[in-house]
Residue, then its C-alpha position, 0 to 999 in steps of 0.5 A: m686759724k678763725t673764721n667765719n663766711v666772710i673771711t680768713i684769718v690766719e694768725k701768723k707771727i712775722s718774725d723775730d727779728t727786727v728790719k731797720k729801714i731809711v725812709i726818703k719820702d717825696l723827695i722832689l728835684n727839679k732836673i732836665f730829663g728824658f728822651y723827648p727834645n721837649e724834655k730836654t729844654k725845661p727842668q721836670r719835677l721828678k718824685f723820689n720814694i726810697k725805703l732802704e733796708l739795713v743790715t741786721n748786724l748793724k748798729f748805730s752809736d748816737q756819737d758816731l756819723q759813721t753808723i749810719l746812713d746819710y740820707d744827704q750821701i743818698i740824695n747826693t748819689i741820685n743827683n750826681i746820677l741825674d746829671k748824667k742826662i739818663n733818658f729813661l727812668e728805668t734806667l735810672a732806677d738802674q743806676i741808682i740802685e747799683e751805685l746805692f748798693k755800693n754802701s755795706k750796710i744797705a740789704a735791700i732798696e724798694l724805690k718808687i720813681e715818677k715824673l709829677d708833669i708827664l701826663k694831662n690826665a694822670a697824677s704822675a707816670g713812673i716805675e717802681i724796682n724792690k730788690r734786694k741784694g746778692 
């Protein structure tokens, strides 16, 4: 440990393990979504940021699509859930996580969903959930 009057630096090895994550950044979907009557008639922009931590024993093969986590399947899952006409971001996030955890390749999920056009004086309002399977 190194220290001076301002900061303390703790030297610690993070891990010998490799952590693999699939990242989908700033996915924008225009969907009818929300609780209020005005939200049920006009599509609004929803932004998704997703990190999917993969199980540690997963081995990739450049010749086999089955060995990877397909981005399109993730986006299709989100779209299918949105088609159910859910009212709240909290419910949407819970359902996305529940559905994605059905995939045996996923060990943990970091999910952030934002409504981009909902508040006049802010860039967005949203929810963020981090969850590990099990």
